[in-house]
C-alpha positions in Angstrom: 0.0 0.0 0.0 1.3 3.4 -0.9 1.7 6.4 1.4 -1.1 8.0 -0.6 -3.5 5.1 -0.1 -2.7 4.9 3.7 -3.3 8.6 3.9 -6.6 8.2 2.1 -7.6 5.4 4.5 -6.6 7.4 7.5 -8.6 10.4 6.1 -11.6 8.2 5.6 -11.4 6.8 9.1 -11.0 10.3 10.4 -14.1 11.5 8.5 -16.1 8.6 9.7 -15.1 9.4 13.3 -16.1 13.0 12.8 -19.4 12.1 11.4 -20.1 9.7 14.3 -19.2 12.5 16.8 -21.3 15.0 15.0 -24.2 12.6 15.0 -23.8 11.9 18.7 -23.6 15.7 19.4 -26.8 16.3 17.4 -28.6 13.7 19.3 -27.4 15.1 22.6 -28.5 18.7 21.6 -31.9 17.3 20.5 -32.2 15.6 24.0 -31.1 18.7 25.8 -33.6 20.9 23.9 -36.4 18.6 24.9 -35.2 18.7 28.5 -35.1 22.6 28.4 -38.7 22.6 27.1 -39.8 20.4 30.0 -38.0 22.6 32.5 -39.4 25.8 31.0 -42.9 24.4 31.4 -42.2 23.3 34.9 -40.8 26.7 35.6 -43.9 28.5 34.3 -46.1 26.3 36.5 -44.0 27.0 39.5 -44.1 30.7 38.8 -47.9 30.6 38.6 -48.0 28.5 41.9 -45.7 31.0 43.5 -47.9 34.0 42.5 -50.9 32.2 43.9 -49.2 31.5 47.2 -48.0 35.1 47.4 -51.5 36.3 46.9 -52.8 34.0 49.7 -50.0 35.2 52.0 -50.9 38.8 51.4 -54.6 38.0 52.0 -53.7 36.4 55.3 -51.5 39.2 56.3 -54.2 41.8 55.5 -56.7 39.7 57.6 -54.3 39.6 60.6 -53.6 43.3 60.3 -57.3 44.2 59.9 -58.0 42.0 62.7 
């Protein structure tokens, strides 16, 4: 096998390795995007719950102060 053929084989193996890595990273990005979407939805839910609880606390404080 000539040096050129060896280089070509090495280059092909390198390209396959890069494509595998790229595919793996794309899958990871997709998974992370899905996880971010779930966390954003949970965050919005918690924000709404927090607002509701704050309103209840304010109402209780007002009742206690008004006596």
